[in-house]
Steps between C-alpha positions, in 0.01 A plus 500: 500500500490516880477879496190481272344237719564707816342809345195290404475371859520856640231622261283208585546556880433875452180423296386250773570747773305782336203260446512390861512853635207592262292209633579579854395874452180387323425255774542755771282752315219233454526398865467858612201556269325188640573623866361843411190360351442267797547784744261734307234237476526405869478863618214574272311191616572602870369858442186368326422193716635605846493878509172531311605724202335454164719417214401840346644673800848388417662684199831318500713258702874499391778294667864599470827381624626710793761469784283535808236340458621279223179509308297819572165530320371835396123528501284783354138530613217653284392740785855629542676483162770746603643283786688173457477269794782262573436154638699199590425144603823456702548166327214351706175597307423741794446822308603826659475857377832682523446848374318742521369429845211740473251416345539127601354287231499171703241442765739318745749682706868487398 
């Protein structure tokens, strides 16, 4: 009887472990999506309100997880759809264009 009870405990522990790992992965995914959305919204707002671009000038803003910077944002403008510009906020809401340097899309100096 003890062997059967032990097997049940192992299966119960394994099921609990799988559930916890699944919840952890889902939680991390949701947290990243929230971070991406926040950064994308912040950069688009910055480009429109501070830099003077019209919303129609911006084709896309897409955040991704990177190594350096941790969250680069890739922006495509309507007047240059073949070029993707990379921006970062350096974790301080101070937006900086990383690449390509020419043409520079931000009015301020880097």
